[in-house]
C-alpha positions as MATLAB code, in Angstrom:
seq = 'XXXXXXXXXXXXXXXXXXXXXXXXXXXXXXXXXXXXXXXXXXXXXXXXXXXXXXXXXXXXXXXXXXXXXXXXXXXXXXXXXXXXXXXXXXXXXXXXXXXXXXXXXXXXXXXXXXXXXXXXXXXXXXXXXXXXXXXXXXXXXXXXXXXXXXXXXXXXXXXXXXXXXXXXXXXXXXXXXXXXXXXXXXXXXXXXXXXXXXXXXXXXXXXXXXXXXXXXXXXXXXXXXXXXXXXXXXXXXXXXXXXXXXXXXXXXXXXXXXXXXXXXXXXXXXXXXXXXXXXXXXXXXXXXXXXXXXXXXXXXXXXXXXXXXXXXXXXXXXXXXXXXXXXXXXXXX';
ca = [
      37.141   12.361   21.199;
      35.920   12.034   17.650;
      33.962   14.915   15.982;
      30.213   14.522   16.181;
      27.944   16.198   13.628;
      24.282   16.965   14.170;
      23.144   13.840   12.364;
      19.422   14.552   12.541;
      17.377   17.118   10.698;
      18.555   20.584   11.823;
      15.235   21.312   13.561;
      15.921   18.476   15.975;
      18.630   18.839   18.613;
      20.625   16.031   20.165;
      19.399   15.022   23.621;
      22.154   15.017   26.240;
      23.083   11.514   27.278;
      24.766   10.191   30.358;
      28.350    8.993   29.810;
      28.826    5.343   29.028;
      28.812    3.282   32.252;
      31.979    1.466   31.107;
      34.873    3.436   29.702;
      37.314    0.814   28.420;
      39.721    3.361   26.989;
      40.140    4.926   30.430;
      40.496    1.467   31.974;
      43.204    0.527   29.488;
      45.102    3.805   29.933;
      44.939    3.560   33.707;
      46.170   -0.022   33.967;
      48.703   -0.109   31.128;
      51.715    1.406   32.967;
      51.414   -0.950   35.936;
      51.070   -4.039   33.757;
      53.992   -3.030   31.574;
      56.099   -2.552   34.727;
      55.216   -6.045   35.954;
      56.303   -7.463   32.612;
      59.502   -5.480   32.748;
      60.080   -6.841   36.247;
      59.659  -10.406   34.827;
      56.387  -10.992   36.700;
      53.999  -12.145   33.938;
      51.942  -14.207   36.384;
      51.168  -11.106   38.412;
      50.460   -9.169   35.167;
      48.109  -11.972   34.077;
      46.202  -11.801   37.362;
      45.849   -8.035   36.897;
      44.747   -8.035   33.255;
      42.233  -10.895   33.378;
      39.540   -9.052   35.374;
      39.919   -5.938   33.216;
      38.690   -7.648   29.991;
      34.847   -7.856   29.844;
      33.488  -11.369   29.517;
      30.955   -9.963   27.017;
      31.397   -7.203   24.485;
      29.755   -3.983   25.738;
      26.433   -3.206   24.049;
      26.648   -0.806   21.117;
      24.468    2.239   21.865;
      23.028    3.576   18.601;
      20.646    6.115   20.225;
      22.285    9.122   18.629;
      25.562   10.522   17.253;
      27.060   11.006   20.712;
      26.366    7.456   21.910;
      27.601    5.987   18.628;
      30.886    7.842   19.107;
      31.102    6.631   22.698;
      30.485    3.072   21.565;
      33.255    3.323   18.982;
      35.660    4.675   21.598;
      34.669    1.799   23.870;
      35.334   -0.690   21.035;
      38.807    0.756   20.627;
      39.372    0.339   24.350;
      38.239   -3.316   24.124;
      40.614   -3.964   21.237;
      43.472   -2.491   23.302;
      42.582   -4.641   26.288;
      42.503   -7.768   24.120;
      45.854   -6.868   22.632;
      47.399   -6.314   26.096;
      45.813   -9.514   27.447;
      47.285  -11.518   24.541;
      50.725   -9.896   25.056;
      50.732  -10.802   28.732;
      49.698  -14.403   27.926;
      52.476  -14.596   25.388;
      55.106  -13.405   27.861;
      53.753  -15.980   30.357;
      54.382  -18.699   27.747;
      50.662  -19.216   27.101;
      50.844  -18.912   23.357;
      47.674  -20.892   22.683;
      45.759  -18.695   25.069;
      47.166  -15.594   23.366;
      46.016  -16.928   19.984;
      42.555  -17.594   21.440;
      42.338  -14.015   22.771;
      43.351  -12.644   19.402;
      40.547  -14.678   17.783;
      38.120  -13.198   20.305;
      39.404   -9.809   19.354;
      38.655  -10.530   15.691;
      35.067  -11.621   16.483;
      34.452   -8.557   18.661;
      35.742   -6.225   15.903;
      33.513   -7.883   13.299;
      30.496   -7.643   15.577;
      31.240   -3.967   16.129;
      31.142   -3.358   12.369;
      27.758   -5.129   12.144;
      26.429   -2.912   14.931;
      27.853    0.221   13.336;
      26.344   -0.590    9.923;
      22.975   -1.163   11.536;
      23.272    2.134   13.487;
      24.420    4.240   10.504;
      22.094    2.832    7.822;
      19.064    4.937    8.865;
      21.243    8.023    9.368;
      22.700    7.630    5.890;
      19.222    7.067    4.367;
      17.843   10.062    6.219;
      20.576   12.362    5.005;
      20.241   11.082    1.451;
      16.529   12.009    1.622;
      17.218   15.379    3.346;
      19.924   16.217    0.799;
      17.596   15.506   -2.128;
      14.719   17.481   -0.627;
      16.936   20.420    0.241;
      18.522   20.382   -3.211;
      15.081   20.476   -4.782;
      13.929   23.223   -2.456;
      16.906   25.425   -3.163;
      16.682   24.900   -6.905;
      12.980   25.877   -6.876;
      12.866   28.629   -4.281;
      16.088   30.554   -4.681;
      14.933   31.874   -8.088;
      11.438   32.360   -6.617;
      12.936   34.452   -3.806;
      14.645   36.702   -6.311;
      11.477   36.924   -8.324;
       9.345   37.930   -5.313;
      11.951   40.447   -4.089;
      12.038   42.099   -7.487;
       8.208   42.093   -7.844;
       7.555   43.566   -4.385;
      10.248   46.226   -4.835;
       8.799   47.194   -8.177;
       5.320   47.418   -6.597;
       6.610   49.601   -3.752;
       8.422   51.880   -6.193;
       5.290   52.224   -8.317;
       3.042   52.932   -5.328;
       5.510   55.538   -4.084;
       5.555   57.137   -7.508;
       1.755   57.270   -7.681;
       1.511   58.696   -4.152;
       4.082   61.304   -5.067;
       2.018   62.025   -8.181;
       5.097   61.299  -10.314;
       3.010   58.987  -12.418;
      -0.758   58.844  -12.967;
      -1.993   55.448  -14.154;
      -5.124   55.232  -16.305;
      -8.209   53.395  -15.024;
      -6.994   50.011  -16.242;
      -3.520   50.587  -14.813;
      -5.043   51.662  -11.499;
      -7.085   48.439  -11.305;
      -4.039   46.356  -12.062;
      -2.072   48.196   -9.406;
      -4.847   47.633   -6.845;
      -4.841   43.891   -7.726;
      -1.080   43.720   -7.232;
      -1.407   45.544   -3.919;
      -4.067   43.115   -2.778;
      -1.816   40.192   -3.716;
       1.246   41.700   -2.061;
       0.632   40.409    1.512;
       0.411   36.864    0.198;
       3.612   37.291   -1.795;
       5.335   38.941    1.210;
       4.323   35.989    3.357;
       5.658   33.547    0.788;
       8.905   35.542    0.625;
       9.305   35.445    4.413;
       8.702   31.709    4.465;
      11.408   31.223    1.854;
      13.762   33.502    3.721;
      13.257   31.448    6.868;
      13.588   28.017    5.240;
      16.235   28.643    2.613;
      19.210   28.938    5.042;
      18.204   25.621    6.664;
      18.132   23.831    3.348;
      21.382   25.460    2.243;
      22.978   24.379    5.530;
      21.724   20.844    4.969;
      23.516   20.820    1.621;
      26.704   21.918    3.445;
      26.266   19.338    6.219;
      25.346   16.345    4.054;
      28.848   15.663    2.649;
      30.337   16.254    6.120;
      27.999   13.656    7.623;
      28.786   11.233    4.820;
      32.506   11.710    5.468;
      32.200   11.066    9.187;
      30.000    7.968    8.644;
      32.651    6.732    6.210;
      35.422    7.503    8.688;
      33.580    5.613   11.412;
      33.324    2.549    9.184;
      36.922    2.852    8.072;
      38.005    2.986   11.732;
      36.202   -0.286   12.531;
      37.528   -1.875    9.336;
      40.987   -0.954   10.653;
      40.189   -2.686   13.947;
      39.255   -5.817   12.042;
      42.367   -5.761    9.833;
      44.670   -5.288   12.818;
      42.910   -8.042   14.777;
      42.990  -10.506   11.877;
      46.683   -9.854   11.302;
      47.440  -10.343   15.018;
      45.419  -13.543   15.144;
      47.080  -14.936   12.063;
      50.544  -14.139   13.500;
      49.684  -15.701   16.875;
      48.296  -18.888   15.302;
      51.341  -19.130   12.964;
      53.790  -18.893   15.862;
      52.003  -21.759   17.670;
      51.781  -23.842   14.527;
      55.412  -23.240   13.540;
      56.655  -24.278   16.964;
      54.469  -27.374   16.937;
      55.830  -28.337   13.497;
      59.404  -27.790   14.693;
      58.880  -30.000   17.739;
      57.148  -32.682   15.586;
      60.055  -32.699   13.092;
      62.605  -32.878   15.911;
      60.798  -35.744   17.622;
      60.467  -37.583   14.326;
      64.222  -37.419   13.841;
      64.782  -38.524   17.383;
      62.473  -41.496   16.930;
      64.358  -42.515   13.812;
      67.496  -42.600   15.976;
      65.637  -44.880   18.463;
      65.561  -42.158   21.104;
      62.679  -42.449   23.534;
      60.297  -39.505   23.045;
      58.616  -37.845   25.992;
      56.276  -35.263   24.573;
      57.982  -31.871   24.323;
      60.731  -32.716   26.800;
      63.323  -33.848   24.259;
      62.999  -30.649   22.246;
      63.094  -28.402   25.302;
      66.193  -30.220   26.602;
      67.849  -29.788   23.205;
      67.068  -26.087   23.166;
      68.488  -25.590   26.682;
      71.713  -27.406   25.852;
      72.587  -24.479   23.559;
      72.550  -21.249   25.677;
      72.685  -19.113   22.543;
      69.113  -20.231   21.792;
      68.086  -18.066   24.717;
      70.740  -15.335   24.980;
      70.523  -14.378   21.301;
      66.940  -13.179   21.909;
      68.110   -9.943   23.424;
      66.697   -8.291   26.503;
      66.113  -10.230   29.796;
      62.382   -9.645   29.313;
      62.360  -11.380   25.918;
      64.571  -14.186   27.185;
      62.337  -14.716   30.199;
      59.246  -14.861   27.975;
      60.859  -17.640   25.910;
      61.869  -19.528   29.026;
      58.271  -19.231   30.263;
      57.195  -20.827   27.013;
      59.623  -23.686   27.450;
      58.293  -24.247   30.970;
      54.735  -24.369   29.600;
      55.837  -26.999   27.056;
      57.806  -28.935   29.655;
      56.770  -27.967   33.194;
      59.449  -28.486   35.781;
      62.333  -28.431   33.323;
      65.267  -27.731   35.680;
      67.531  -26.028   33.198;
      64.827  -23.594   31.990;
      63.709  -22.883   35.520;
      67.289  -22.209   36.627;
      67.887  -19.814   33.761;
      64.635  -18.035   34.460;
      65.491  -17.721   38.159;
      68.839  -16.222   37.193;
      67.154  -13.555   35.084;
      64.733  -12.714   37.862;
      67.691  -12.294   40.191;
      69.297   -9.854   37.778;
      71.934  -12.261   36.514;
      72.689  -13.636   33.116;
      70.437  -16.584   32.235;
      73.328  -19.036   32.237;
      75.415  -17.461   35.004;
      77.532  -20.112   36.705;
      77.407  -20.414   40.502;
      80.826  -19.820   42.072;
      82.405  -22.999   43.360;
      82.624  -23.039   47.148;
      86.147  -23.513   48.502;
      86.603  -25.827   51.389;
      89.420  -25.482   53.867;
      90.680  -28.776   55.356;
      92.107  -28.711   58.837;
      95.663  -29.947   59.069;
      96.273  -32.818   61.389;
];
């Protein structure tokens, strides 16, 4: 959970709110291990069926009611970003690169919309605290010296009254009248002093809280800007991968056409890739190899070589494992 300051004037307390009806962070954390295991087990189709219903069809509403609900909305936005990222990853492993790129673009749009909502939510809070900070600064500047002045004046009056009562001093008629006037004014000054004593700590606390609030508002915005940057980079990468592969296939087919080879969509390129086992085995783990083979099968559904290699991986074998030749015994006549 992120820290939540009291964002309103100190005299106003936050009203307790019910938890958000949808907790996407919890949803992501709960489902992630199972989906990762399906991918590890080379079952991207099952992982896809599991992740699809988890991603909301619409971005959850941003609740700007108060500091607590803003924080909950930001947590939910992070959960949505994580679900988009996982959804795109599953699509990629299933060979659905175009779908993965589309999901990453949706992630970008959701992150940008979240920033717009956050700015709208935080603008009045920022303006309020700017006003409060200025008012509190003015109040402290004016009334802290006044507090000291009143304290000194009232103490001096008390000391003088005590001295007169103890007959330590005996004012003349004019001095006595002035003393009576000061005594008559004392309740008003005492009341003013009590008001300052009550209000001054609040205004001083506002001046302490104002930069803290500004920092948290800034951190909130920085967090969403980070969401946008990460989403944009992921979308750019996903689109580039699709474009680069499309260019590679186009260049390959162009060269084939020059050689008078009949072109059948992506089939020629996929066949050429599968004729060199190293194109698959050099990728590393069985999971990465299977993801590439899934991509080849999306480009050229039914490709026997790619399907055979994928089936081998799912059976725990090497992608290009050779089937043992069956020996036949011939009966002797």
